[in-house]
MISETI-491329 format. One line per 10 residues: number of its first residue (from 1); for each residue x, y, z of N, C-alpha, C. Coordinates in nm, 3 decimals, m for minus. Each point is the difference from the previous one (the first is absolute). Last residue first. Layout:
BEGIN
NUM = X:Y:Z:X:Y:Z:X:Y:Z ~ ...
This chain:
BEGIN
209 = 0.498:1.554:0.728:m0.097:0.080:m0.075:m0.080:m0.085:m0.099 ~ 0.349:m0.157:0.314:m0.043:0.123:0.065:m0.092:0.085:m0.083 ~ 0.319:m0.333:m0.251:m0.032:m0.012:0.142:m0.042:0.136:0.053 ~ m0.086:m0.048:m0.512:0.117:m0.016:0.087:m0.047:m0.015:0.144 ~ m0.178:m0.004:m0.551:m0.041:m0.022:0.140:0.125:m0.028:0.083 ~ m0.115:0.265:m0.497:0.086:m0.088:0.078:m0.044:m0.005:0.144 ~ m0.200:0.293:m0.329:m0.040:m0.140:m0.018:0.074:m0.092:0.097 ~ 0.103:0.462:m0.022:m0.136:m0.013:0.051:m0.056:m0.141:m0.015 ~ 0.428:0.127:m0.172:0.007:m0.006:0.146:m0.139:m0.013:0.062 ~ 0.064:0.072:m0.472:0.011:m0.140:0.043:0.006:m0.012:0.152
199 = m0.274:0.394:m0.255:0.139:m0.029:0.034:0.012:m0.139:0.061 ~ m0.415:0.232:m0.130:0.056:m0.104:m0.085:0.148:m0.026:0.024 ~ m0.300:0.343:0.213:m0.029:m0.137:0.046:0.072:m0.107:m0.078 ~ 0.097:0.520:0.128:0.006:m0.080:m0.123:m0.022:m0.146:0.037 ~ m0.024:0.325:0.338:m0.037:0.084:m0.114:m0.003:m0.078:m0.130 ~ 0.139:m0.184:0.425:m0.145:0.023:0.002:m0.046:0.085:m0.118 ~ 0.412:m0.335:0.126:m0.016:0.121:m0.080:m0.149:0.025:m0.016 ~ 0.301:m0.271:0.405:m0.097:m0.003:m0.109:0.000:0.133:m0.074 ~ 0.234:m0.275:0.415:0.058:0.077:m0.109:m0.090:m0.013:m0.122 ~ m0.131:m0.039:0.548:0.019:m0.067:m0.129:0.055:0.094:m0.105
189 = m0.020:m0.035:0.531:0.021:0.112:m0.092:0.028:m0.057:m0.138 ~ m0.228:m0.164:0.515:0.058:m0.028:m0.131:0.015:0.128:m0.079 ~ m0.184:0.054:0.415:0.119:m0.083:0.026:0.071:m0.034:m0.130 ~ m0.383:0.259:m0.022:0.068:0.064:0.112:0.125:m0.075:0.040 ~ m0.396:m0.267:m0.222:0.038:0.137:m0.033:0.058:0.069:0.124 ~ m0.124:m0.486:m0.128:0.065:0.058:0.118:0.052:0.139:m0.032 ~ m0.238:m0.231:m0.336:m0.065:m0.051:0.121:0.056:0.064:0.127 ~ m0.048:0.164:m0.506:0.114:m0.009:0.091:m0.055:m0.038:0.138 ~ m0.208:m0.104:m0.505:m0.022:0.062:0.131:0.124:m0.019:0.086 ~ m0.197:m0.051:m0.556:0.108:m0.002:0.099:m0.042:0.072:0.127
179 = m0.233:m0.072:m0.438:m0.042:m0.077:0.117:0.104:m0.002:0.111 ~ 0.079:0.258:m0.405:m0.144:0.011:0.025:m0.043:m0.069:0.128 ~ 0.450:0.033:m0.220:m0.029:0.077:0.120:m0.148:m0.001:0.038 ~ 0.191:m0.209:m0.396:0.060:m0.065:0.118:m0.025:0.075:0.130 ~ m0.369:0.030:m0.380:0.141:0.038:0.001:0.061:m0.068:0.122 ~ m0.504:m0.035:m0.302:0.103:m0.042:0.095:0.133:0.068:m0.025 ~ m0.461:0.004:m0.216:0.053:0.122:0.060:0.116:m0.030:0.095 ~ m0.172:m0.270:m0.468:m0.004:0.003:0.146:0.054:0.134:0.050 ~ m0.196:m0.306:m0.481:0.074:0.108:0.063:m0.016:m0.008:0.151 ~ m0.022:m0.428:m0.360:m0.076:0.105:0.070:0.093:0.103:0.060
169 = m0.068:m0.514:m0.250:0.070:0.122:m0.040:m0.078:0.117:0.060 ~ 0.021:m0.589:0.004:m0.036:0.127:0.064:0.086:0.112:m0.057 ~ m0.185:m0.552:m0.075:0.093:0.102:m0.047:m0.046:0.136:0.050 ~ m0.064:m0.543:0.158:m0.063:0.132:m0.010:0.105:0.103:m0.040 ~ 0.156:m0.475:m0.122:m0.109:0.031:0.092:m0.061:0.136:m0.026 ~ 0.357:m0.238:m0.254:0.041:0.094:0.103:m0.113:0.041:0.094 ~ 0.026:m0.273:m0.426:0.055:m0.075:0.112:0.033:0.087:0.120 ~ m0.167:0.161:m0.430:m0.095:m0.103:0.042:0.045:m0.080:0.122 ~ 0.296:0.342:m0.194:m0.116:0.048:0.076:m0.100:m0.109:0.039 ~ 0.420:m0.047:m0.287:0.004:m0.018:0.146:m0.132:0.028:0.071
159 = 0.086:0.057:m0.483:0.014:m0.141:0.037:m0.020:m0.021:0.150 ~ m0.010:0.438:m0.167:m0.106:m0.073:m0.070:0.002:m0.148:0.036 ~ 0.347:0.287:0.157:m0.124:0.006:0.078:m0.115:m0.073:m0.069 ~ 0.424:0.034:m0.221:0.013:m0.078:0.124:m0.131:m0.003:0.077 ~ 0.022:0.272:m0.387:0.010:m0.141:m0.036:0.003:m0.088:0.125 ~ 0.012:0.465:0.060:m0.132:m0.041:m0.048:0.000:m0.148:m0.038 ~ 0.405:0.218:0.136:m0.089:m0.033:0.112:m0.136:m0.048:m0.048 ~ 0.492:m0.045:m0.234:m0.127:0.073:m0.019:m0.103:m0.041:0.105 ~ 0.540:m0.008:0.102:m0.103:m0.078:m0.069:m0.128:0.081:m0.014 ~ 0.401:0.145:0.240:0.010:0.017:m0.145:m0.110:m0.073:m0.076
149 = 0.067:m0.023:0.482:m0.057:0.130:m0.038:0.004:0.024:m0.150 ~ 0.203:m0.393:0.207:m0.146:m0.005:m0.009:m0.063:0.130:m0.046 ~ 0.489:m0.081:m0.173:m0.054:m0.007:0.135:m0.153:0.002:m0.011 ~ 0.360:m0.194:m0.383:m0.087:0.107:0.045:m0.033:m0.018:0.148 ~ 0.333:m0.184:m0.451:m0.022:m0.003:0.145:m0.080:0.122:0.044 ~ m0.067:m0.170:m0.510:0.114:0.015:0.089:m0.040:m0.005:0.147 ~ m0.260:m0.050:m0.436:m0.007:0.125:0.077:0.116:0.019:0.097 ~ m0.157:m0.361:m0.330:0.114:0.083:m0.037:0.011:0.127:0.086 ~ m0.358:m0.345:0.021:0.128:m0.061:0.035:0.122:0.087:m0.028 ~ m0.537:0.018:0.061:0.096:0.106:m0.030:0.142:m0.047:0.032
139 = m0.390:m0.273:0.072:m0.042:0.074:m0.118:0.101:0.105:m0.045 ~ 0.074:m0.255:0.393:m0.008:m0.096:m0.112:m0.037:0.071:m0.130 ~ 0.000:0.251:0.402:0.137:m0.033:m0.043:m0.001:m0.095:m0.120 ~ m0.410:0.104:0.211:0.049:0.114:m0.078:0.140:m0.028:m0.052 ~ m0.187:m0.316:0.287:m0.072:m0.001:m0.127:0.046:0.114:m0.090 ~ 0.169:m0.016:0.438:0.057:m0.107:m0.082:m0.068:m0.007:m0.136 ~ m0.172:0.298:0.321:0.130:0.047:m0.050:0.065:m0.104:m0.090 ~ m0.400:m0.120:0.217:m0.025:0.103:m0.101:0.131:0.051:m0.060 ~ 0.030:m0.307:0.357:m0.058:m0.064:m0.118:m0.020:0.102:m0.113 ~ 0.134:0.164:0.416:0.111:m0.072:m0.063:m0.049:m0.069:m0.128
129 = m0.319:0.206:0.267:0.081:0.103:m0.066:0.120:m0.064:m0.070 ~ m0.281:m0.273:0.258:m0.067:0.040:m0.123:0.077:0.109:m0.073 ~ 0.157:m0.162:0.427:0.016:m0.097:m0.109:m0.064:0.048:m0.129 ~ m0.039:0.258:0.409:0.137:m0.003:m0.052:0.007:m0.086:m0.126 ~ m0.409:0.024:0.233:0.033:0.132:m0.052:0.139:0.003:m0.063 ~ m0.140:m0.399:0.215:m0.080:0.026:m0.119:0.038:0.133:m0.063 ~ 0.189:m0.127:0.414:0.061:m0.073:m0.112:m0.077:0.025:m0.129 ~ m0.181:0.195:0.389:0.131:0.057:m0.033:0.064:m0.071:m0.118 ~ m0.414:m0.159:0.184:m0.014:0.125:m0.074:0.134:0.056:m0.044 ~ m0.034:m0.530:0.059:m0.042:0.112:0.082:0.005:0.130:m0.081
119 = m0.088:m0.564:m0.116:0.088:0.117:m0.007:m0.050:0.109:0.093 ~ m0.217:m0.433:m0.092:0.117:m0.015:0.086:0.099:0.117:m0.009 ~ m0.344:m0.036:m0.408:m0.006:m0.068:0.130:0.137:m0.009:0.067 ~ m0.182:0.373:m0.343:0.103:m0.105:m0.002:0.000:m0.069:0.136 ~ m0.356:0.300:m0.093:0.070:0.007:m0.128:0.101:m0.113:m0.016 ~ m0.233:0.049:0.405:m0.099:m0.030:m0.103:0.066:m0.004:m0.137 ~ 0.254:0.135:0.369:m0.018:m0.146:m0.003:m0.105:m0.042:m0.102 ~ 0.079:0.461:0.068:0.120:m0.060:m0.058:m0.012:m0.152:m0.007 ~ m0.346:0.245:0.208:0.000:0.020:m0.144:0.123:m0.064:m0.063 ~ m0.032:m0.011:0.471:m0.108:m0.077:m0.060:m0.002:0.010:m0.151
109 = 0.299:0.263:0.256:0.045:m0.139:m0.004:m0.107:m0.088:m0.065 ~ 0.014:0.516:m0.145:m0.026:m0.079:0.120:0.053:m0.141:m0.017 ~ 0.132:0.502:m0.217:m0.030:m0.139:m0.033:m0.014:m0.082:0.127 ~ 0.048:0.513:m0.224:m0.043:m0.052:0.131:m0.050:m0.143:m0.026 ~ 0.329:0.390:m0.284:m0.080:m0.122:0.010:m0.031:m0.034:0.144 ~ 0.120:0.507:m0.249:0.054:m0.134:0.018:m0.106:m0.105:0.020 ~ 0.123:0.569:0.052:m0.050:m0.088:m0.104:0.062:m0.138:0.018 ~ m0.072:0.535:0.243:0.039:m0.140:0.016:m0.061:m0.081:m0.114 ~ 0.142:0.544:0.140:m0.080:m0.086:m0.087:0.052:m0.143:0.013 ~ 0.017:0.544:0.237:0.047:m0.139:m0.004:m0.093:m0.080:m0.091
99 = 0.024:0.487:m0.054:0.049:m0.025:0.135:0.059:m0.139:0.011 ~ m0.151:0.223:m0.406:m0.102:m0.081:0.065:0.035:m0.033:0.144 ~ 0.298:0.250:m0.285:m0.125:0.075:0.009:m0.111:m0.077:0.070 ~ 0.476:m0.161:0.137:m0.041:0.060:m0.126:m0.136:0.069:0.019 ~ 0.263:m0.297:0.312:0.063:0.129:m0.018:m0.036:0.072:m0.127 ~ m0.012:m0.549:0.050:m0.026:0.109:0.094:0.069:0.129:m0.043 ~ m0.173:m0.554:m0.115:0.066:0.116:m0.059:m0.037:0.123:0.081 ~ 0.004:m0.558:0.063:m0.055:0.123:0.056:0.083:0.117:m0.053 ~ m0.108:m0.547:m0.148:0.090:0.115:0.001:m0.074:0.121:0.054 ~ m0.077:m0.560:0.099:m0.019:0.106:m0.097:0.104:0.108:0.012
89 = m0.261:m0.465:0.238:0.128:0.032:m0.061:m0.021:0.106:m0.107 ~ m0.222:m0.322:0.416:m0.031:0.128:m0.065:0.131:0.055:m0.052 ~ m0.210:m0.498:0.163:0.123:0.075:m0.026:m0.039:0.124:m0.079 ~ m0.290:m0.323:0.373:0.022:0.046:m0.137:0.136:0.066:m0.010 ~ m0.337:m0.360:0.346:0.085:0.115:m0.025:0.014:0.031:m0.147 ~ m0.082:m0.483:0.306:m0.070:0.120:m0.045:0.101:0.110:m0.029 ~ 0.129:m0.456:0.112:m0.145:m0.013:0.011:m0.076:0.122:m0.052 ~ 0.496:m0.292:m0.058:m0.056:0.136:0.006:m0.152:m0.010:m0.005 ~ 0.281:m0.385:m0.053:m0.024:0.037:0.140:m0.063:0.138:0.014 ~ 0.145:m0.194:m0.422:m0.134:m0.041:0.041:m0.030:0.034:0.146
79 = 0.430:0.164:m0.140:m0.097:0.008:m0.109:m0.139:m0.036:0.051 ~ 0.543:0.139:0.176:m0.139:m0.031:0.034:m0.090:0.020:m0.122 ~ 0.536:m0.137:0.078:m0.084:0.097:m0.070:m0.145:m0.040:0.024 ~ 0.441:m0.097:0.332:m0.092:m0.054:m0.100:m0.077:0.116:m0.064 ~ 0.432:m0.161:0.384:m0.058:0.097:m0.091:m0.100:m0.070:m0.092 ~ 0.355:m0.064:0.458:m0.122:m0.051:m0.062:m0.065:0.110:m0.084 ~ 0.396:0.116:0.215:0.029:m0.134:m0.051:m0.119:m0.056:m0.075 ~ 0.101:0.535:0.033:m0.057:m0.109:0.078:0.028:m0.134:m0.067 ~ 0.335:0.415:m0.082:m0.130:m0.052:m0.043:m0.046:m0.117:0.089 ~ 0.303:0.416:0.155:0.025:m0.136:m0.046:m0.135:m0.064:m0.030
69 = 0.071:0.449:0.188:m0.019:m0.016:m0.143:0.048:m0.135:m0.055 ~ m0.020:0.119:0.476:0.105:0.077:m0.068:0.005:m0.033:m0.149 ~ m0.338:m0.150:0.314:0.110:m0.094:m0.026:0.113:0.066:m0.078 ~ m0.388:0.249:0.103:0.044:m0.054:0.129:0.113:m0.099:m0.013 ~ m0.214:0.175:m0.385:0.085:0.102:0.064:0.056:m0.053:0.132 ~ m0.310:m0.272:m0.217:0.125:0.006:m0.076:0.095:0.103:0.061 ~ m0.436:m0.023:0.170:0.079:m0.115:0.046:0.136:m0.002:m0.071 ~ m0.305:0.316:m0.145:0.047:0.038:0.132:0.085:m0.113:0.061 ~ m0.214:m0.082:m0.408:0.112:0.093:m0.017:0.056:0.045:0.134 ~ m0.383:m0.269:0.003:0.113:m0.077:m0.048:0.123:0.088:m0.019
59 = m0.408:0.205:0.111:0.051:m0.076:0.115:0.125:m0.079:m0.040 ~ m0.231:0.224:m0.341:0.066:0.098:0.087:0.062:m0.071:0.120 ~ m0.266:m0.256:m0.285:0.129:0.030:m0.062:0.079:0.100:0.083 ~ m0.438:m0.103:0.134:0.089:m0.114:0.022:0.138:0.022:m0.062 ~ m0.345:0.328:m0.070:0.049:m0.003:0.139:0.099:m0.114:0.024 ~ m0.028:0.177:m0.504:m0.100:m0.037:0.100:0.065:m0.012:0.138 ~ 0.237:0.337:m0.346:m0.048:m0.138:m0.005:m0.103:m0.028:0.109 ~ 0.194:0.438:m0.279:m0.060:m0.031:0.130:m0.057:m0.142:m0.005 ~ 0.350:0.365:m0.284:m0.056:m0.135:0.005:m0.047:m0.033:0.141 ~ 0.157:0.404:m0.355:m0.046:m0.005:0.139:m0.076:m0.131:0.015
49 = 0.390:0.236:m0.369:m0.106:m0.093:0.036:m0.035:0.016:0.147 ~ 0.202:0.391:m0.352:0.034:m0.107:0.094:m0.121:m0.089:0.023 ~ 0.218:0.475:m0.260:m0.081:m0.118:m0.030:0.044:m0.110:0.094 ~ 0.053:0.575:m0.103:0.025:m0.114:0.088:m0.094:m0.113:m0.039 ~ 0.160:0.379:m0.362:m0.096:m0.033:0.104:0.046:m0.119:0.084 ~ 0.268:0.399:m0.271:m0.009:m0.147:0.002:m0.094:m0.039:0.113 ~ 0.234:0.455:m0.290:m0.118:m0.054:0.069:0.003:m0.151:m0.008 ~ 0.354:0.255:m0.172:m0.060:0.110:0.077:m0.127:m0.044:0.072 ~ 0.486:m0.208:m0.233:m0.136:m0.035:0.044:m0.055:0.112:0.087 ~ 0.371:0.049:m0.406:m0.017:m0.002:0.145:m0.145:m0.033:0.035
39 = 0.189:0.077:m0.451:0.071:m0.112:0.060:m0.012:m0.011:0.150 ~ m0.233:0.339:m0.253:0.144:0.016:m0.020:0.080:m0.109:0.071 ~ m0.460:m0.057:0.143:0.033:0.127:m0.065:0.151:0.015:m0.007 ~ m0.426:m0.398:0.113:0.140:0.039:m0.018:0.010:0.136:m0.069 ~ m0.361:m0.336:0.305:0.008:0.111:m0.095:0.146:0.048:m0.003 ~ m0.257:m0.495:0.143:0.096:0.106:0.030:0.001:0.104:m0.112 ~ m0.246:m0.429:0.028:m0.074:0.124:0.027:0.092:0.117:0.035 ~ 0.164:m0.447:m0.084:m0.077:0.038:m0.118:m0.072:0.133:0.018 ~ 0.238:m0.188:0.367:0.092:0.042:m0.105:m0.074:0.046:m0.125 ~ m0.244:m0.188:0.357:0.051:0.132:0.036:0.092:0.055:m0.108
29 = m0.146:m0.438:m0.054:m0.112:0.093:m0.019:0.044:0.142:0.033 ~ 0.316:m0.345:0.073:m0.028:0.017:m0.142:m0.115:0.098:m0.026 ~ 0.143:m0.122:0.455:0.097:0.081:m0.075:m0.049:0.030:m0.141 ~ m0.267:m0.261:0.274:0.023:0.120:0.080:0.102:0.091:m0.067 ~ m0.105:m0.437:m0.164:m0.081:0.111:m0.053:0.015:0.128:0.081 ~ 0.204:m0.418:0.133:0.071:0.067:m0.107:m0.075:0.120:m0.055 ~ m0.061:m0.148:0.510:m0.038:m0.053:m0.130:0.074:0.079:m0.107 ~ m0.025:m0.073:0.592:0.063:0.044:m0.125:m0.056:m0.072:m0.122 ~ m0.256:0.140:0.468:0.072:m0.115:m0.056:0.053:0.037:m0.138 ~ m0.204:0.254:0.427:0.057:0.040:m0.128:0.087:m0.113:m0.053
19 = m0.451:m0.022:0.332:0.144:m0.010:m0.006:0.050:0.036:m0.140 ~ m0.468:0.186:0.259:0.061:m0.107:m0.077:0.151:0.006:0.001 ~ m0.514:0.180:0.210:0.143:0.015:0.023:0.067:m0.120:m0.066 ~ m0.500:0.263:m0.108:0.079:m0.115:0.044:0.140:0.044:0.038 ~ m0.549:0.201:m0.090:0.143:0.024:0.012:0.069:m0.126:0.049 ~ m0.471:m0.012:m0.287:0.056:0.026:0.132:0.151:0.019:m0.007 ~ m0.371:m0.186:m0.319:m0.018:0.140:0.033:0.055:0.029:0.140 ~ 0.217:m0.147:m0.408:m0.145:0.020:0.021:m0.054:m0.093:0.108 ~ 0.500:0.156:0.045:m0.071:m0.083:m0.096:m0.149:0.023:0.022 ~ 0.510:0.246:0.152:m0.146:m0.006:m0.005:m0.043:m0.099:m0.106
9 = 0.458:0.151:0.351:m0.054:m0.006:m0.135:m0.151:m0.018:0.009 ~ 0.509:0.084:0.303:m0.145:0.012:m0.008:m0.043:m0.010:m0.146 ~ 0.452:m0.244:0.197:m0.056:0.126:m0.051:m0.152:m0.003:0.009 ~ 0.504:m0.268:0.180:m0.146:0.008:m0.009:m0.045:0.138:m0.047 ~ 0.437:m0.370:0.047:m0.026:0.138:m0.042:m0.149:0.012:m0.032 ~ 0.222:m0.411:0.114:0.005:0.086:0.119:m0.021:0.147:m0.034 ~ 0.017:m0.349:m0.328:m0.104:m0.045:0.093:m0.002:0.081:0.128 ~ 0.334:0.085:m0.340:m0.134:0.037:m0.044:m0.108:m0.040:0.099 ~ 0.497:0.114:0.170:m0.070:m0.106:m0.071:m0.141:0.044:m0.038
């Protein structure tokens, strides 16, 4: 399950551990960046999400596991109860000449409520992209069925950016091995590729390492 598959990742300016929650873009973006030769894929980059929710959400997920994944009886979407925090949402591009590069939005709960009362940062970031995509669809009714990656990013961002809080684009020296420490060295024998930091096994968090 995605909520039980954890990976190392990075957001400005600290390392995180996140869950590999499934999204359609995990396939579509990877597919668009695939290099083909004579009908055979010779290069296809790994693309995955690393989602690190707040502490209360982590506790709720742990309770869900305890009930063998039967949803809790009492559920609610928290809006005005949220007192502080932000949603840091972006893309981390790795393994190129810049080592790592992060670009995205850092939207606080205070800023999201200033823009739209009673809303939170996550709904704001999601909803404004849907609004922008819908506006593009209205202007381009003959374009057929498209995935988000097919839409012009400049058009979508021109509409979205005023609602996304602090916009960040910066390089980083982060790799999945940079902050890794084998706490019980001598007992654990982690399956890591120390010569190539970009191998997926270096991102994946398993018991004992």
